[in-house]
SEKE-343752 format. One record per atom (N, C-alpha, C): x negated, y negated, z negated; chain; residue number from 1; residue in three letters; atom name. Coordinates in nm, 3 decimals. Atoms other than C-alpha are relative to their C-alpha. Layout:
SEKE-343752
<rec <X; Y; Z>; 'A'; NUM; 'ALA'; 'CA'>;
...
END
This chain:
SEKE-343752
<rec <-0.050; -0.137; -0.003>; 'A'; 1; 'UNK'; 'N'>;
<rec <-2.019; -2.739; -3.695>; 'A'; 1; 'UNK'; 'CA'>;
<rec <0.008; 0.050; 0.145>; 'A'; 1; 'UNK'; 'C'>;
<rec <-0.014; -0.042; -0.139>; 'A'; 2; 'UNK'; 'N'>;
<rec <-1.948; -2.730; -3.322>; 'A'; 2; 'UNK'; 'CA'>;
<rec <-0.136; 0.022; 0.067>; 'A'; 2; 'UNK'; 'C'>;
<rec <0.133; -0.017; -0.058>; 'A'; 3; 'UNK'; 'N'>;
<rec <-2.318; -2.765; -3.241>; 'A'; 3; 'UNK'; 'CA'>;
<rec <-0.055; 0.139; -0.026>; 'A'; 3; 'UNK'; 'C'>;
<rec <0.046; -0.135; 0.032>; 'A'; 4; 'UNK'; 'N'>;
<rec <-2.377; -2.429; -3.407>; 'A'; 4; 'UNK'; 'CA'>;
<rec <0.042; 0.100; 0.107>; 'A'; 4; 'UNK'; 'C'>;
<rec <-0.052; -0.093; -0.099>; 'A'; 5; 'UNK'; 'N'>;
<rec <-2.166; -2.258; -3.139>; 'A'; 5; 'UNK'; 'CA'>;
<rec <-0.044; -0.034; 0.142>; 'A'; 5; 'UNK'; 'C'>;
<rec <0.033; 0.046; -0.135>; 'A'; 6; 'UNK'; 'N'>;
<rec <-2.306; -2.454; -2.844>; 'A'; 6; 'UNK'; 'CA'>;
<rec <-0.083; 0.099; 0.080>; 'A'; 6; 'UNK'; 'C'>;
<rec <0.078; -0.095; -0.080>; 'A'; 7; 'UNK'; 'N'>;
<rec <-2.572; -2.199; -2.739>; 'A'; 7; 'UNK'; 'CA'>;
<rec <0.082; 0.119; 0.048>; 'A'; 7; 'UNK'; 'C'>;
<rec <-0.084; -0.114; -0.040>; 'A'; 8; 'UNK'; 'N'>;
<rec <-2.315; -1.916; -2.736>; 'A'; 8; 'UNK'; 'CA'>;
<rec <0.094; -0.041; 0.112>; 'A'; 8; 'UNK'; 'C'>;
<rec <-0.094; 0.048; -0.100>; 'A'; 9; 'UNK'; 'N'>;
<rec <-2.066; -2.122; -2.539>; 'A'; 9; 'UNK'; 'CA'>;
<rec <-0.073; -0.025; 0.133>; 'A'; 9; 'UNK'; 'C'>;
<rec <0.075; 0.031; -0.122>; 'A'; 10; 'UNK'; 'N'>;
<rec <-2.332; -2.239; -2.293>; 'A'; 10; 'UNK'; 'CA'>;
<rec <-0.044; 0.127; 0.071>; 'A'; 10; 'UNK'; 'C'>;
<rec <0.048; -0.123; -0.064>; 'A'; 11; 'UNK'; 'N'>;
<rec <-2.475; -1.891; -2.231>; 'A'; 11; 'UNK'; 'CA'>;
<rec <0.116; 0.078; 0.063>; 'A'; 11; 'UNK'; 'C'>;
<rec <-0.116; -0.071; -0.055>; 'A'; 12; 'UNK'; 'N'>;
<rec <-2.133; -1.731; -2.184>; 'A'; 12; 'UNK'; 'CA'>;
<rec <0.056; -0.074; 0.120>; 'A'; 12; 'UNK'; 'C'>;
<rec <-0.049; 0.080; -0.112>; 'A'; 13; 'UNK'; 'N'>;
<rec <-2.028; -2.018; -1.959>; 'A'; 13; 'UNK'; 'CA'>;
<rec <-0.088; 0.018; 0.122>; 'A'; 13; 'UNK'; 'C'>;
<rec <0.091; -0.019; -0.113>; 'A'; 14; 'UNK'; 'N'>;
<rec <-2.338; -1.979; -1.744>; 'A'; 14; 'UNK'; 'CA'>;
<rec <0.017; 0.137; 0.062>; 'A'; 14; 'UNK'; 'C'>;
<rec <-0.018; -0.136; -0.052>; 'A'; 15; 'UNK'; 'N'>;
<rec <-2.289; -1.604; -1.713>; 'A'; 15; 'UNK'; 'CA'>;
<rec <0.128; 0.011; 0.081>; 'A'; 15; 'UNK'; 'C'>;
<rec <-0.128; -0.009; -0.070>; 'A'; 16; 'UNK'; 'N'>;
<rec <-1.923; -1.635; -1.617>; 'A'; 16; 'UNK'; 'CA'>;
<rec <-0.002; -0.085; 0.127>; 'A'; 16; 'UNK'; 'C'>;
<rec <0.010; 0.085; -0.119>; 'A'; 17; 'UNK'; 'N'>;
<rec <-2.003; -1.919; -1.378>; 'A'; 17; 'UNK'; 'CA'>;
<rec <-0.080; 0.071; 0.109>; 'A'; 17; 'UNK'; 'C'>;
<rec <0.081; -0.072; -0.096>; 'A'; 18; 'UNK'; 'N'>;
<rec <-2.271; -1.708; -1.211>; 'A'; 18; 'UNK'; 'CA'>;
<rec <0.082; 0.109; 0.070>; 'A'; 18; 'UNK'; 'C'>;
<rec <-0.083; -0.104; -0.058>; 'A'; 19; 'UNK'; 'N'>;
<rec <-2.032; -1.415; -1.162>; 'A'; 19; 'UNK'; 'CA'>;
<rec <0.109; -0.060; 0.089>; 'A'; 19; 'UNK'; 'C'>;
<rec <-0.106; 0.064; -0.078>; 'A'; 20; 'UNK'; 'N'>;
<rec <-1.758; -1.649; -1.041>; 'A'; 20; 'UNK'; 'CA'>;
<rec <-0.053; -0.051; 0.133>; 'A'; 20; 'UNK'; 'C'>;
<rec <0.059; 0.049; -0.124>; 'A'; 21; 'UNK'; 'N'>;
<rec <-1.990; -1.808; -0.785>; 'A'; 21; 'UNK'; 'CA'>;
<rec <-0.029; 0.114; 0.096>; 'A'; 21; 'UNK'; 'C'>;
<rec <0.030; -0.116; -0.086>; 'A'; 22; 'UNK'; 'N'>;
<rec <-2.100; -1.467; -0.656>; 'A'; 22; 'UNK'; 'CA'>;
<rec <0.128; 0.052; 0.063>; 'A'; 22; 'UNK'; 'C'>;
<rec <-0.125; -0.055; -0.053>; 'A'; 23; 'UNK'; 'N'>;
<rec <-1.742; -1.343; -0.621>; 'A'; 23; 'UNK'; 'CA'>;
<rec <0.070; -0.098; 0.093>; 'A'; 23; 'UNK'; 'C'>;
<rec <-0.060; 0.099; -0.088>; 'A'; 24; 'UNK'; 'N'>;
<rec <-1.624; -1.670; -0.470>; 'A'; 24; 'UNK'; 'CA'>;
<rec <-0.072; 0.000; 0.135>; 'A'; 24; 'UNK'; 'C'>;
<rec <0.075; -0.009; -0.125>; 'A'; 25; 'UNK'; 'N'>;
<rec <-1.902; -1.639; -0.212>; 'A'; 25; 'UNK'; 'CA'>;
<rec <0.044; 0.123; 0.078>; 'A'; 25; 'UNK'; 'C'>;
<rec <-0.051; -0.121; -0.066>; 'A'; 26; 'UNK'; 'N'>;
<rec <-1.772; -1.289; -0.139>; 'A'; 26; 'UNK'; 'CA'>;
<rec <0.136; -0.031; 0.063>; 'A'; 26; 'UNK'; 'C'>;
<rec <-0.125; 0.043; -0.061>; 'A'; 27; 'UNK'; 'N'>;
<rec <-1.437; -1.454; -0.076>; 'A'; 27; 'UNK'; 'CA'>;
<rec <0.125; 0.037; -0.077>; 'A'; 27; 'UNK'; 'C'>;
<rec <-0.119; -0.037; 0.079>; 'A'; 28; 'UNK'; 'N'>;
<rec <-1.206; -1.350; -0.360>; 'A'; 28; 'UNK'; 'CA'>;
<rec <0.004; -0.081; -0.129>; 'A'; 28; 'UNK'; 'C'>;
<rec <-0.002; 0.086; 0.119>; 'A'; 29; 'UNK'; 'N'>;
<rec <-1.152; -1.640; -0.602>; 'A'; 29; 'UNK'; 'CA'>;
<rec <0.090; 0.054; -0.111>; 'A'; 29; 'UNK'; 'C'>;
<rec <-0.089; -0.055; 0.102>; 'A'; 30; 'UNK'; 'N'>;
<rec <-0.872; -1.450; -0.780>; 'A'; 30; 'UNK'; 'CA'>;
<rec <-0.078; 0.096; -0.090>; 'A'; 30; 'UNK'; 'C'>;
<rec <0.081; -0.094; 0.078>; 'A'; 31; 'UNK'; 'N'>;
<rec <-1.113; -1.176; -0.887>; 'A'; 31; 'UNK'; 'CA'>;
<rec <-0.102; -0.077; -0.082>; 'A'; 31; 'UNK'; 'C'>;
<rec <0.097; 0.082; 0.072>; 'A'; 32; 'UNK'; 'N'>;
<rec <-1.367; -1.443; -0.985>; 'A'; 32; 'UNK'; 'CA'>;
<rec <0.065; -0.061; -0.125>; 'A'; 32; 'UNK'; 'C'>;
<rec <-0.069; 0.061; 0.113>; 'A'; 33; 'UNK'; 'N'>;
<rec <-1.111; -1.614; -1.209>; 'A'; 33; 'UNK'; 'CA'>;
<rec <0.030; 0.105; -0.108>; 'A'; 33; 'UNK'; 'C'>;
<rec <-0.030; -0.106; 0.096>; 'A'; 34; 'UNK'; 'N'>;
<rec <-1.011; -1.284; -1.371>; 'A'; 34; 'UNK'; 'CA'>;
<rec <-0.127; 0.043; -0.074>; 'A'; 34; 'UNK'; 'C'>;
<rec <0.126; -0.039; 0.063>; 'A'; 35; 'UNK'; 'N'>;
<rec <-1.376; -1.194; -1.435>; 'A'; 35; 'UNK'; 'CA'>;
<rec <-0.045; -0.105; -0.102>; 'A'; 35; 'UNK'; 'C'>;
<rec <0.037; 0.108; 0.093>; 'A'; 36; 'UNK'; 'N'>;
<rec <-1.441; -1.534; -1.594>; 'A'; 36; 'UNK'; 'CA'>;
<rec <0.086; 0.010; -0.127>; 'A'; 36; 'UNK'; 'C'>;
<rec <-0.089; -0.014; 0.114>; 'A'; 37; 'UNK'; 'N'>;
<rec <-1.138; -1.478; -1.819>; 'A'; 37; 'UNK'; 'CA'>;
<rec <-0.042; 0.118; -0.088>; 'A'; 37; 'UNK'; 'C'>;
<rec <0.042; -0.120; 0.073>; 'A'; 38; 'UNK'; 'N'>;
<rec <-1.254; -1.127; -1.916>; 'A'; 38; 'UNK'; 'CA'>;
<rec <-0.128; -0.028; -0.078>; 'A'; 38; 'UNK'; 'C'>;
<rec <0.125; 0.032; 0.069>; 'A'; 39; 'UNK'; 'N'>;
<rec <-1.599; -1.264; -2.005>; 'A'; 39; 'UNK'; 'CA'>;
<rec <0.025; -0.099; -0.113>; 'A'; 39; 'UNK'; 'C'>;
<rec <-0.027; 0.100; 0.103>; 'A'; 40; 'UNK'; 'N'>;
<rec <-1.443; -1.544; -2.212>; 'A'; 40; 'UNK'; 'CA'>;
<rec <0.063; 0.063; -0.125>; 'A'; 40; 'UNK'; 'C'>;
<rec <-0.070; -0.062; 0.112>; 'A'; 41; 'UNK'; 'N'>;
<rec <-1.236; -1.310; -2.432>; 'A'; 41; 'UNK'; 'CA'>;
<rec <-0.096; 0.047; -0.111>; 'A'; 41; 'UNK'; 'C'>;
<rec <0.091; -0.041; 0.108>; 'A'; 42; 'UNK'; 'N'>;
<rec <-1.532; -1.148; -2.618>; 'A'; 42; 'UNK'; 'CA'>;
<rec <-0.066; -0.119; -0.069>; 'A'; 42; 'UNK'; 'C'>;
<rec <0.060; 0.121; 0.060>; 'A'; 43; 'UNK'; 'N'>;
<rec <-1.684; -1.493; -2.672>; 'A'; 43; 'UNK'; 'CA'>;
<rec <0.094; -0.060; -0.103>; 'A'; 43; 'UNK'; 'C'>;
<rec <-0.098; 0.055; 0.093>; 'A'; 44; 'UNK'; 'N'>;
<rec <-1.364; -1.619; -2.834>; 'A'; 44; 'UNK'; 'CA'>;
<rec <0.010; 0.088; -0.124>; 'A'; 44; 'UNK'; 'C'>;
<rec <-0.008; -0.092; 0.114>; 'A'; 45; 'UNK'; 'N'>;
<rec <-1.346; -1.307; -3.052>; 'A'; 45; 'UNK'; 'CA'>;
<rec <-0.123; -0.016; -0.089>; 'A'; 45; 'UNK'; 'C'>;
<rec <0.124; 0.015; 0.076>; 'A'; 46; 'UNK'; 'N'>;
<rec <-1.710; -1.352; -3.156>; 'A'; 46; 'UNK'; 'CA'>;
<rec <0.002; -0.129; -0.080>; 'A'; 46; 'UNK'; 'C'>;
<rec <-0.002; 0.129; 0.070>; 'A'; 47; 'UNK'; 'N'>;
<rec <-1.665; -1.718; -3.242>; 'A'; 47; 'UNK'; 'CA'>;
<rec <0.101; 0.003; -0.114>; 'A'; 47; 'UNK'; 'C'>;
<rec <-0.101; -0.006; 0.105>; 'A'; 48; 'UNK'; 'N'>;
<rec <-1.347; -1.645; -3.438>; 'A'; 48; 'UNK'; 'CA'>;
<rec <-0.051; 0.081; -0.118>; 'A'; 48; 'UNK'; 'C'>;
<rec <0.053; -0.084; 0.106>; 'A'; 49; 'UNK'; 'N'>;
<rec <-1.515; -1.365; -3.636>; 'A'; 49; 'UNK'; 'CA'>;
<rec <-0.111; -0.073; -0.075>; 'A'; 49; 'UNK'; 'C'>;
<rec <0.110; 0.074; 0.061>; 'A'; 50; 'UNK'; 'N'>;
<rec <-1.820; -1.583; -3.699>; 'A'; 50; 'UNK'; 'CA'>;
<rec <0.056; -0.111; -0.090>; 'A'; 50; 'UNK'; 'C'>;
<rec <-0.059; 0.108; 0.078>; 'A'; 51; 'UNK'; 'N'>;
<rec <-1.602; -1.869; -3.821>; 'A'; 51; 'UNK'; 'CA'>;
<rec <0.063; 0.054; -0.129>; 'A'; 51; 'UNK'; 'C'>;
<rec <-0.064; -0.055; 0.119>; 'A'; 52; 'UNK'; 'N'>;
<rec <-1.404; -1.649; -4.060>; 'A'; 52; 'UNK'; 'CA'>;
<rec <-0.105; 0.054; -0.096>; 'A'; 52; 'UNK'; 'C'>;
<rec <0.106; -0.049; 0.088>; 'A'; 53; 'UNK'; 'N'>;
<rec <-1.725; -1.489; -4.193>; 'A'; 53; 'UNK'; 'CA'>;
<rec <-0.064; -0.115; -0.076>; 'A'; 53; 'UNK'; 'C'>;
<rec <0.058; 0.117; 0.066>; 'A'; 54; 'UNK'; 'N'>;
<rec <-1.870; -1.832; -4.267>; 'A'; 54; 'UNK'; 'CA'>;
<rec <0.094; -0.047; -0.110>; 'A'; 54; 'UNK'; 'C'>;
<rec <-0.099; 0.043; 0.098>; 'A'; 55; 'UNK'; 'N'>;
<rec <-1.549; -1.920; -4.449>; 'A'; 55; 'UNK'; 'CA'>;
<rec <-0.002; 0.092; -0.122>; 'A'; 55; 'UNK'; 'C'>;
<rec <0.000; -0.095; 0.110>; 'A'; 56; 'UNK'; 'N'>;
<rec <-1.563; -1.603; -4.659>; 'A'; 56; 'UNK'; 'CA'>;
<rec <-0.126; -0.014; -0.086>; 'A'; 56; 'UNK'; 'C'>;
<rec <0.126; 0.012; 0.074>; 'A'; 57; 'UNK'; 'N'>;
<rec <-1.928; -1.658; -4.753>; 'A'; 57; 'UNK'; 'CA'>;
<rec <-0.002; -0.123; -0.090>; 'A'; 57; 'UNK'; 'C'>;
<rec <0.003; 0.125; 0.079>; 'A'; 58; 'UNK'; 'N'>;
<rec <-1.869; -2.013; -4.877>; 'A'; 58; 'UNK'; 'CA'>;
<rec <0.116; -0.007; -0.098>; 'A'; 58; 'UNK'; 'C'>;
END
């Protein structure tokens, strides 16, 4: 079951990591951490909705 979500988690992680590295290079790790958190919220919502939809279908 967890393998089904792996591509979504990996892609979102890479995107947030990329933004965090750019902002950390700029010199503001606090903004980088906040951006990573903001990018993680839609992913969690998507995974939760996907999980509940699978449950309703079965």
